[in-house]
C-alpha positions as CSV (number, residue, x, y, z in Angstrom):
1,X,100.5,128.9,113.8
2,X,100.1,131.3,110.9
3,X,103.9,130.9,110.0
4,X,103.4,127.2,109.8
5,X,100.4,127.5,107.6
6,X,102.1,129.8,105.2
7,X,105.5,127.8,104.8
8,X,105.6,126.3,101.5
9,X,107.1,123.1,103.0
10,X,106.5,122.0,106.7
11,X,108.9,119.2,108.0
12,X,107.8,117.2,110.7
13,X,111.0,115.5,111.7
14,X,111.2,112.2,113.8
15,X,107.4,112.0,114.1
16,X,106.4,109.6,116.8
17,X,109.3,109.6,119.1
18,X,107.0,110.8,121.8
19,X,103.2,110.6,122.4
20,X,101.3,113.6,121.8
21,X,98.9,115.3,124.2
22,X,95.3,115.7,123.1
23,X,95.9,119.6,122.8
24,X,99.0,118.6,120.5
25,X,97.1,116.5,118.5
26,X,94.3,119.1,118.0
27,X,96.8,121.6,117.0
28,X,98.5,119.1,114.5
29,X,95.3,118.4,113.1
30,X,94.4,122.1,112.6
31,X,97.7,122.6,110.9
32,X,97.6,119.5,108.6
33,X,94.0,120.4,107.7
34,X,94.7,123.9,106.9
35,X,97.7,122.9,104.7
36,X,95.9,120.1,102.9
37,X,96.0,120.3,99.2
38,X,97.6,123.8,99.5
39,X,101.0,123.2,100.8
40,X,103.6,120.5,101.2
41,X,104.1,118.6,104.4
42,X,107.1,116.2,104.8
43,X,107.0,113.8,107.7
44,X,110.0,111.7,108.9
45,X,109.8,109.0,111.4
46,X,111.7,105.9,112.6
47,X,108.4,104.4,113.4
48,X,106.6,102.6,110.6
49,X,103.5,104.3,109.2
50,X,101.3,101.3,110.4
51,X,102.1,102.2,113.9
52,X,101.4,105.9,113.8
53,X,97.8,105.5,114.9
54,X,99.1,104.0,118.1
55,X,101.0,107.2,119.1
56,X,98.0,109.3,118.8
57,X,96.0,108.6,122.0
58,X,92.6,109.9,120.7
59,X,91.3,107.6,118.0
60,X,89.1,110.2,116.4
61,X,91.7,112.8,116.1
62,X,94.2,110.0,114.9
63,X,92.0,109.1,112.1
64,X,91.5,112.7,111.0
65,X,95.2,113.5,111.0
66,X,96.4,110.3,109.5
67,X,93.7,110.5,106.6
68,X,95.0,113.8,105.7
69,X,98.7,112.6,105.9
70,X,98.9,109.4,104.5
71,X,96.1,108.8,102.1
72,X,96.9,111.7,99.8
73,X,100.6,111.3,100.2
74,X,103.8,109.5,98.9
75,X,105.3,107.0,101.3
76,X,109.1,106.1,100.9
77,X,110.1,103.3,103.2
78,X,114.0,103.1,103.7
79,X,115.6,99.7,104.4
80,X,118.9,98.7,105.7
81,X,121.2,99.9,108.4
82,X,121.2,103.4,109.9
83,X,123.6,105.7,107.9
84,X,125.0,106.9,111.4
85,X,125.7,103.2,112.4
86,X,127.3,102.7,109.2
87,X,129.4,105.9,109.4
88,X,130.6,104.9,112.8
89,X,131.5,101.3,111.7
90,X,133.5,102.8,108.8
91,X,135.3,105.2,111.0
92,X,136.3,102.4,113.3
93,X,137.6,100.3,110.6
94,X,139.9,103.1,109.1
95,X,141.1,104.2,112.7
């Protein structure tokens, strides 16, 4: 935990692919809370931000986590086809 708290940038990649247990939600809240306004945290997800609350089973923990992640951050939503799909399509056209 101390290493996660000290990192200048913490990347949470593919957030929301699986539901978090209550213990994992508490750990995430502790990490996010300790980093808030001190260190950068980058979250990537295939799940739209408006659905993040649904993957966190405990509504109180979900509110606390998302309040710290979403309300003081920048949100960039990408649109269009997946780059992986595009690469596969391009490869099949050149083969």
